[in-house]
C-alpha positions in Angstrom: 287.3 21.7 110.2 283.9 23.1 109.3 283.2 24.0 105.7 280.2 24.8 103.5 280.0 23.2 100.1 277.1 23.2 97.6 275.7 20.0 96.5 276.6 20.8 92.9 280.2 20.8 93.9 280.1 17.4 95.6 280.3 15.3 92.5 283.0 12.7 91.5 284.6 15.1 89.1 285.3 17.6 91.9 286.1 15.1 94.6 289.8 15.2 95.8 291.7 11.9 95.9 292.3 12.1 99.6 290.3 11.0 102.7 287.7 13.5 103.6 288.2 12.9 107.3 291.9 12.2 107.8 293.5 13.7 104.6 295.3 10.4 104.0 295.4 8.2 100.9 292.0 6.6 100.2 291.4 2.9 100.1 287.7 2.8 99.8 284.6 5.0 99.5 281.9 5.7 102.0 278.4 7.2 101.6 277.0 10.0 103.6 273.3 11.0 103.5 272.4 14.5 104.7 268.9 15.9 104.9 267.0 19.1 105.4 263.8 19.0 107.4 261.6 22.1 107.6 261.0 23.4 111.1 257.2 23.2 110.8 257.5 19.4 110.7 258.5 19.4 114.4 255.2 21.2 115.3 253.5 18.0 114.3 255.1 15.9 117.0 252.2 16.4 119.5 250.1 14.5 117.0 251.8 11.3 118.1 249.5 11.3 121.2 246.5 11.0 118.9 245.4 7.7 117.3 246.0 8.5 113.6 248.5 11.2 114.4 251.4 8.7 114.6 250.7 7.7 111.0 250.6 11.3 109.9 253.8 12.1 111.6 255.6 9.1 110.0 254.3 9.9 106.5 255.4 13.6 106.8 258.8 12.6 108.4 259.5 10.3 105.4 258.1 12.4 102.5 258.9 16.0 103.4 262.7 16.1 104.2 265.1 16.6 101.3 267.9 14.1 101.2 271.3 14.1 99.4 273.8 11.3 99.3 277.5 11.9 98.8 280.2 9.4 98.1 283.5 10.3 99.8 286.9 8.7 99.6 288.1 7.4 103.0 291.4 6.0 104.3 292.2 2.7 106.0 291.9 4.4 109.4 288.3 5.4 108.8 287.4 2.0 107.5 288.9 0.3 110.5 287.2 2.7 112.9 283.8 1.9 111.3 284.4 -1.8 111.5 285.2 -1.4 115.2 282.0 0.5 115.8 280.0 -2.2 114.0 281.5 -4.8 116.3 280.8 -2.8 119.4 277.2 -2.2 118.2 276.7 -5.9 117.8 278.5 -6.7 121.0 276.5 -4.4 123.2 273.3 -4.2 121.3 272.8 -7.9 120.6 275.1 -10.3 122.5 275.4 -8.2 125.7 271.7 -7.4 125.9 270.7 -11.1 125.4 273.2 -12.3 127.9 272.1 -9.8 130.6 268.5 -10.6 129.9 269.2 -14.2 130.4 270.9 -13.5 133.7 268.0 -11.3 134.7 265.5 -14.1 134.0 267.7 -16.7 135.9 268.4 -14.5 139.0 265.2 -12.5 139.0 267.1 -9.4 140.1 266.1 -6.1 138.4 269.8 -5.0 138.3 270.5 -7.3 135.3 267.5 -5.9 133.4 268.8 -2.4 134.0 272.2 -3.4 132.7 270.5 -5.1 129.7 268.8 -1.8 128.9 272.0 0.1 129.3 273.8 -2.4 127.0 271.1 -2.0 124.4 271.4 1.8 124.6 275.2 1.6 124.1 274.7 -0.7 121.2 272.2 1.6 119.5 274.7 4.5 120.0 277.5 2.7 118.2 275.1 1.6 115.5 274.1 5.2 114.9 277.7 6.3 115.0 278.5 4.0 112.1 276.0 5.9 110.0 277.1 9.3 111.1 280.9 8.7 110.7 281.1 12.2 109.2 278.9 15.0 110.5 277.0 16.9 107.8 273.9 19.0 107.5 271.9 20.1 104.4 270.5 23.6 104.2 267.5 24.8 102.3 269.6 26.6 99.7 271.6 23.4 98.8 274.6 23.9 101.0 276.1 21.0 102.9 277.9 21.8 106.1 280.7 19.4 106.9 281.8 19.8 110.5 284.8 17.4 110.9 286.4 17.5 107.4 290.1 17.3 106.9 291.8 20.7 106.1 293.8 18.9 103.3 290.5 17.7 101.7 289.0 21.1 102.1 291.9 22.9 100.4 292.1 20.4 97.5 288.3 20.5 97.0 288.4 24.3 96.9 291.2 24.3 94.3 289.3 21.8 92.1 286.1 24.0 92.3 288.0 27.1 91.4 289.7 25.4 88.5 286.4 24.1 87.3 284.8 27.6 87.5 287.7 29.1 85.5 287.4 26.4 82.8 283.7 27.0 82.6 284.2 30.8 82.3 286.9 30.3 79.7 284.6 28.0 77.7 281.7 30.5 77.9 284.0 33.4 76.8 285.2 31.3 73.8 281.7 30.4 72.9 280.6 34.1 73.1 283.6 35.2 71.0 282.8 32.5 68.4 279.2 33.6 68.2 280.2 37.2 67.8 282.7 36.2 65.0 280.0 34.1 63.3 277.5 37.1 63.5 280.1 39.4 61.9 280.8 36.9 59.1 277.1 36.6 58.4 276.7 40.4 58.4 279.6 40.7 55.9 278.2 38.0 53.7 274.8 39.8 53.7 276.4 43.1 52.8 278.4 41.5 50.0 275.3 39.8 48.7 273.4 43.1 48.7 276.2 44.8 46.8 276.3 42.0 44.2 272.5 42.2 43.8 272.6 46.0 43.3 275.3 45.6 40.7 273.3 43.0 38.8 270.2 45.2 38.9 272.1 48.1 37.5 273.6 46.0 34.8 270.2 44.7 33.8 268.8 48.2 33.7 271.6 49.3 31.4 270.9 46.3 29.1 267.2 47.1 28.8 267.7 50.9 28.2 270.8 51.4 26.1 272.3 54.9 26.0 271.0 57.1 23.1 273.6 58.6 20.8 274.2 62.4 21.1 272.4 63.8 17.9 274.0 67.2 18.2 277.5 65.7 18.4 276.8 63.3 15.5 275.3 66.0 13.1 277.7 67.5 10.5 278.9 71.1 11.2 277.5 73.6 8.6 280.0 75.2 6.3 
C-alpha cells in the first residue's frame, strides 16, 4: 500500500506498535533512510568524463541531497528475510565470486570469469536489497512516500496522527480560553482600582474643602 506521511509525523510518539511491512507484532526495529536529490544534480553527471569533474560530482552528490532516517518496528518475518538476503549477498558476492574466479584462473576459460561477474552482480543486488527493505522516497516539502507499507500500520498511524492533532487543538483552545479569562480578570482589576482611586481622590477633596454652613438658614428670623 502506498501512503504519504510527513516527516514530523514519523516520530516514536506517533509510531504504531505493529510491523510497518507485514502488520504483525514487532520484535525489533529497523532504520530506513530516505533522501531527496534535486533534479539539477543529474545534469552534472557529464562532468565525470572530465578530470576534476568526478570530484565535483562526488562532493555534490554527498552534500546536496536531504536525508531523513526513520526507525520502524518490524516483525520476525521481516528480520528473517533481511538475514536471508544478507547470507545471499555474502554467498554470491564474496564466496561465489572468489570460487568462480579461482576456476577461471585454473582453467583459463572466459566462461568462469563471466559467471564470476554475474555472481558479483547478484551479490550486489541482494546487498542493496537489505538496505531497501522498505521502499520510500522523500519529497521537497517533507513528505515521505512509502510504497509497500502494511494497511494495518497505515490505519493505526493515521488514527494516532488524528488523535495527536485533536489533542493539540484542544490544548491550544484551552490556552486561548485561559488567556482570555486572564485578560478579563486584569481588566476588571484595573477598573476596580480606578474606581477606588477616584473615590479616594473625592474623599481627599472633601477633607481639604469642608462644606460651608448655610448663613441664611442659620440666621434668626426677624420678628
